[in-house]
N, C-alpha and C positions, 0 to 999 in steps of 0.2 A: 504493501499500500504505500502510496507516493505522501510524502509530508512536506509542508512548508518549512523551509530553514531560514530565517534571517540574519544576516552576518552584518558586522560592525569590523572594518579592517585595521590593522593595527601596525603601524611601519615597524616596530620591533620584530613582528612575526609575519608579516605580510605574504611572503612568499611560501610560507608553511601553510596559512589560511587559503590562499589561491589554488593550491594544489589539493587542497582538502575540499575546497567548493567543487574542483574539478571531479573528485571521486564521488561526492554526495550528489552531483547533479545526475548523475546516471540512473539514479532511483528517486530522487527527489526534486522539489520546485526549490529554486534558490533565489534570495534576493538581497541587496544590501543597502545600506544608507551609507551615503558617502559626499563629500562636498562636489560641487559642480564641476572643478577643474580635473576631478579625478575620474569622472565618468569616463571621458573618451578613452585615457589609457587603460581603463579597469576592461572595458568593452573588447579592447585588442586581445586582451589575455584570457577572459571568458566572455565571448559575445553572447552566450545564451541567458545570461544573468538579468534579472531585473533591477535597477537601479533608482532608488528615490533620493531626489538631489535635495540635500539640507539647503533650507531657504536662507536667503538673505536677510538676518536680522534687522538691518537699517532701513529695508525697502518695505514702507507701508504696503498693506495687504486690505481688500475691501472690507472682509471680514471684521478689521480692527476698529472700524467705524459702526460697527453693530453691538449696542449697550446690552442686548440679550445674549448674544455670544459670549462677549466679556465677563458677563456674570455668571454664565454656564462654566466657561473654565476656571473661573475662581472659586467655584463651589467645587468643582472636580480636582482643582490642587488640594483644597480643604479637606475632602474626603480621603484623598491619597495619603495627605500628612497625617490624619488620625489613624488610617487602617494600618500604616506602614512606620508609624513612629518615624519619620523623616521630614525634616522641614527643607522647603525648597531653598532658603536662604544659604543653605550649605553648599549649594551649586554656584554661588558665587566665590566663597570661600577656596573650594578646588578648582575656580577658574579665574584666578585673579591676575592671568595674563590677558584676559579681554574684558569680559562682562563684570568680573570683581575687581576691576584694577584700581578703585578707589580704596580698597582694603590694604594694598601694599604699596602704593605710591610714596609713602613716608619713608620707605627703606629699600626699595629696588628702583633700577633705572628700567625703561622700556623702550624698544624701537618704534618707530612710527607704524601705527595700526589704524585702521577706519573704525572699528568698533571701542578700542580704549579712548581714541581722541572723543569720540561720541559720548560715551559714559562720563568722561571726566567733566564734560561740560553739562551733562543730563544724568545726574546721578539716581533720579527717581524713576528713569526710564526701564531700569533692570527688570521690574515687574512686568512690563510688556513684553521685553524678551523672553522671559521665561514662559510667558503665556504663549507665547508663539512657538517655541520649542515642543512645548507639550502639545499643541494643537497639530504640529507636524507629524510628530512622534504618533500620536492618538490616529491621526489620517493613514499613516502607513502601517501599520499594527490592522486596523480595520480594513484598509484595501488588501493587504496580501494574507491576513490572517494566520500568523505563523504558529508552528505548532512547538518551535524552539527558537531562542534567541542566543546567537552566540557571539562574544565580543573578546577583544584584546586586553580590555581595561574598562575601568567603569567610572573613573573621575572626570572626563571631559563632559563637558556639558550635555551634548545629544546623549552621549551612551548612558551618562548617568540617569537622566529622565526616562530613556527608554528602558533601562533596568528596573528603575522604580515602577513605571508603568506596566513591565512585564510580570513583575513581582505581585503588583496588585490585581492583575488578572489571571492570576495563577499560571502563567506561561513560563515553562521551565527555562532556567538562566544558565548558562554555560559560559564560563569565562577560562580563556587560554592565557596561562601565563608561564614565564619563565622561571625555573628554580632557582633561588639564590644559594642553594647548598652545591648543586650539582651543575656542571658546564654542559649546555647542549642538551639539556632535559626540560620538559614541558608538564606543566601538569593542567586537570580541568578543576573548577571549583564552582559551587554556585554561591560562594561568600561575596558579598558585596565588598568586602574590605581587601577580597582577594588572597585570603589565606588557605591554604591545601587543605579540604576536610579530609582527603583520602589519607595524607600523611598522618593525621591525627588517628585516623582509623587504624591504620597499620602498627603505629606506636603503641596504641592502647590493647592490640592482640597479643601483647608479652611475647610475641615469636620472632626472632631473628632468622630471615631466610637465608641470607650470605653473610655470615659473619666475617669470613676472610676479606670479602670484597670491601667492606665498611672498616675493617680493621685498616687495610692499606691505604684507605682514602685519608684516615684520621693521621697515621704514620708519615704519609708522604706529605701532608700538608703542615705538619709540625717541622719537617727537615726541608721544605721548600715551600712556603706558602706562597700562593698566587690568586689574584683576584678572579671571580668569575669571569667566564669569556665575554658574556656579552656585554658587562659593566666595563671590562677593559677596552672593548671595541667602541662603545660610547664614548669613552674619555680619548681614545684615540681620534674619534671623529671631531670631538670637541677642541681639539688642539689647532684644527683647521678652521674655526670659527670665523676667522678673518677672511679666509677666501670665500666662506659662504655669503658671508655680510657684504663683500665687495662684488659677488656676483649678482645678488639681489639688488645691489643699488644700480649696476648696468643694467639688468633688466629692466628697472623701472624707468630708465632713461630710454632704451632702444626698442623695447616693446610696441607692437603695432597698436596696442590698445591704449598705451599710456602715451604714444605720440599724438593720438588723434584727441586726448583728453589730457594734455600736459598739465601737471600741477608744481611748478618749479617750488612751492612750499613744502610739498612732501618730500621733494628730494632733499632739501636742506636739512629737515628732519632727520631723515636716513641718514645723511653726511654727517650731522652733530652727533648721533647717537654712536656712529662708528667711532669718533673722535673721542666721546666721553667713556665710551666702554674701555678703550684702549689706555686711555689716561689712567682710568681707574686700575687697570691690570699693572701698568708701569710703577703707580705710586705704590701699591700693595707689597710689589716686590722689596721695597725698601723697608718695610715694617714686619714681613714674615721673617720669624726665627728658624735656624736650622739647628738641630743637635745632634752630634754624633752619638754612636753606641756609648762611647765611654764618659759623655756629659750626662747621659740619662740615668745612668746608674749613680751619681753623686749627688741625686736628690730626691724627694719624694713628689711624686705628681699624678694628679686626676686626668685622664685622657677623655676629652669631649670631641666627637666627630660631627661636623654640624651637617645636616641633610641639605639636598638639593632644594632649592626654592623657586615655583613651588613644587609639590611632591606628595603622593598619596600618604604617606606617614603622616606629614603635619598638615596637610590640608583635607584629609578626609577621614583618617584613622585616630588621629590624636590633634583634634583642631586647637585646644588651648595653648599648643606650643607652635604655631604658625608664623609668630614672630618670634625666631631665636634670639633676637637682640636682648631682649627681656631675660630669656632663660640663662643666657651667659653671664648676665649680669648678677642674677640671682645664686649662682651655682659659686660664682667667684666669692661672693661674701658668704658663702655657708661651708667654707673649707676648714680643717683643723688647721692650727697654727704650724707653720713651716712647710705647707705644702704649697705647690705651683698647680695652676690649672692649664694645660697645653690643649689649646682650640685648634682644631684642624677644619681650615675652611674647605668647602665642598668646592671641586674645579668648576663646576656650572655656576656657582655664584660669583667666581673669582672678579669678573668685570661688570657684574649686574649690581652686587651690594653695594649701596651709596656708599661713599668716601666718609660721611659723618657716623654711620654705624661702625665701619671699620676703626676709624680713630677712637671712637668711644670704648671698644674692645681693648684697644692696646693700652689705654688710661686706666683701665682696671687693675687693682692690686694683684701681684703676684700672677698675674693672666698673660699668656703669650700665644700670638696666633702662628700657626703652622702653616707653611708653603704647601698648598693643595697638591703640587707636582711630586711631593715626596711619597715614598711608601708608606702606608700607615703601620707596616708591621713590626718595624723597630720601635715605634712608639707603644704599641700595644703589648710588644713582649716585654719592655721595660717598665711598665706602668705600675703602680700601686692598685690601681682602681680605674675601670671603664664607666662611664655614664652614656647612656645613649637614648632616645626616645622609643625607638625600638628597630634600629638599624643593625645593618650585617656586621658591623665592627663589635657588635654585643656576642655574636656567634663565633668571630674570630678569636674574641678574648676568652671565650668559654673553653676553644680548642687549645688555648694555649693556658688553660689553669688561672685565668685572671678574674679576680671579684668583678661582676658586672651588676650594675643597677641599670634598670630599665623604668622609664617614665610612662610606659603604656604598657597595660597587664597582657595583651595580646601580643605576642611576637612568632614569627615562624620558629622560634626556638624554645618558645616558652614551655612547650610540654615537657621538656627537659627537668623543668623545676631545679635548675642549676645557678639560675640568677636571682637578683634581690629586685622586686618591684616596689618603687616607691610610691605608693598611694598620696600621700600627702607632702608636697613639696617642703612644708615648714620642719618636716621630719629627717630632711636631707642630712643634716649635721650630725645627729645621734645615729643614724643608721651606717653613716660612714665610720663612725669610732666602734660600731659593734661588730662590723665585719672582719673576719678573719681575714688578714692578709697573706697568710701562710698558702704556699702552692698546693692544692690539692691532688695528689697523683694517685689517688685510689683506684682501685679496679672497678668499684661500684661508679665511680664518677665518669671513668671511659666508656663503661659499658652502656650508659645513659647516652652518650654522644654516639656511639657505635649504633645503637639502637634507632635514633633518629635518623642517621646516615643511612641504615638500612631500609627504615620506613619510606625515606625520600627517595631511594631507588624504586622501590615497590609501587609508591604512588605515580610517580612519573614516566614520562616515555621520550624518546629519541626524537629530536626535532628535523631528523633526517627523512626525507620524503620516501615513504613506503606504502605500498598498495594495501599491504597485510594489516600494518597497522592502523591506516585510516578505516578499514573494514571494522577493526577491533574497538575503535574509538567511538564508531558510530553506535556500536551494540552497546557500549557504556551507557550513550546519550538515550537511547530507548529505554535503559533498564530506570531512568529516573523519572 
């Protein structure tokens, strides 16, 4: 029996999704929601797919002047919020690079963008845009009648509204995510916060399927730690950011569309952003500190790696920490005497964080900013304590037997129960003093790590294209 499967493509796993679509289309009806500029390219690869084009949020539509339709959508939003315990205002925070820009203008710089420029001048127009997104999602679902919704992430505005709408209408939701433990591995989850339910399931079964495989992973990581491949690939791409920005600027000048509607002010704004972005990066190099292995052994310190901004972790999972400037200040003032705080800036924030914020951090007592291009592993290995909201540095710290405090109760490694969750920030100082800083090298400790690694192997699948794999994945989807 043919089923209707609705896709949202995601750049990080785009090729995998397209091949998955090709396989599923042999026995099912497939549709996707995508940007207008992506439709032509997508139709070349999968010409049989139905595409629903995302609307231009700035272009008024006829229904927006219909008061009864606006009232209907307002009621629908209220109903969805109550039933799903989810407030649409969260969409602004998880999308502060466009419709939620006014939440972040104080601590980040942004390049020229139509929606950002519009919202800065008209901050109360966000409700209109949220209604527009919901109405489009509602139309797409009613038109296609999907049996399943498959996404690569749930934090972007259209994807998030589609996820909540699917949940509201009891349509199975499946999110494909990359593992943060194993390279080249993916998993399915129906968790909106994108944690792997299957990893938790296998961990709780109390049975290790392949002890040697997990043990070898742990041993190899301790001997030669390496960043997960997709993260490393992202970092390498970001190092070429100036090339991307320059190409965008040139395209803005020479593209046929822009020649016909040339806007000199927009070109100046983009050029100004490139100058400001690079000035930030150059200035910050003068304030970043570098410590060698020997230096790090001469003093006690807490290692605090900052998250990318915006990011799923702080803009959707743990929203109270979305402004990390305040978090750094608080931790700096809560450390025991004679402790230093080493704060590692995230590479993606390097040119985007406003200088005001960077200068403030460098003036905090016993606080030092670490160059984002430096490897995190020497700082983890020599630290007395690691504090993270729920980032992968916490997992890496556990592997090296370091005390880890998380500020969010749910992490992809929290099931190990080897970390310390700080429920109340006011208790940070007392928790630091209580933590035993001795290395835990017990067999029980390692077995918990091995058990999680093994569970992750069991819950994930290879990202290499494989027809047999696709058929098995589809069977898993149908079970839900």
